[in-house]
C-alpha positions, 0 to 999 in steps of 0.5 A, a space after each residue: 749834308 748834301 747841298 741842294 744846289 749841286 747837279 751831279 750827272 754824266 760827264 762829257 768829253 769837254 769835261 775831261 780836262 777838269 777831271 783830269 785836273 781835279 783828280 790828279 790834284 787832289 790825289 798828288 797835293 795830299 800825297 794819296 797816290 805813287 807818281 807811277 799811278 799819274 798817269 792812269 789818273 789823268 786818263 779821263 778818256 781811257 777810263 770813260 770807256 770803261 767806267 761811267 764818269 760822273 760829276 757834280 757841278 756847283 750852282 755856277 756849273 763849275 766842276 767841283 767833284 768826279 768819280 768812276 762808276 763801274 758797273 761791269 768789266 775788268 775796271 772794277 778791279 775790286 768787283 768778285 761777281 755781276 752783282 757787284 758794281 764798284 767806283 774809283 777815283 773819288 776827288 772832290 775839289 779841296 775849296 768844295 769839300 764839307 759842302 756834301 759832294 762826296 756824299 752826293 757823288 757816292 749817292 749818285 753811284 749807288 742809285 745807278 747801281 740799283 737801277 742797273 741790278 747790282 746788289 753790293 757797292 766794293 771799292 778799295 781806298 788808301 790806308 791814309 784816306 781818313 776823310 773818305 774813310 769817314 763818308 763810307 762809314 757814315 753812309 753804311 759801307 762796311 771794311 771787308 779786311 779779307 780783300 783788302 790788296 796791294 797793287 804795288 809795293 807800299 800802296 795798301 787799299 783797303 775794300 769797303 763794301 755796302 749791300 743795295 738790296 
């Protein structure tokens, strides 16, 4: 259930340090990434040029979640056609979990992708990201095991998709 007090919207440059702190903190604290991937997680300005950055704010205006929505370009990595959008680097502050932050961010991505004329949302997720898998499946995403991939040895990523029509 999404908390009605959450506000989801575009991130601005002033938000980049918090997004970096949040994303790096979540992914490293839960041992979800290799050390070599941390600089990419921290490079919020770099991904802002390749994706639409969205944040979820609590009633006090504090950022409690973020995601990068990719509507076009190579940053989508798992997209295979112009009809597909992707999102990456979904992160929710541990203290805000259970309040629908992740769901609100995913739904915002879906709404924006539909508005941009995309017909399918795809994403890749680590095989150990069980809470994320439950969220995606609850929202109607299905696994696409034929598109699973290994960006570097030892990191196996699962692909999920949702038709947006």
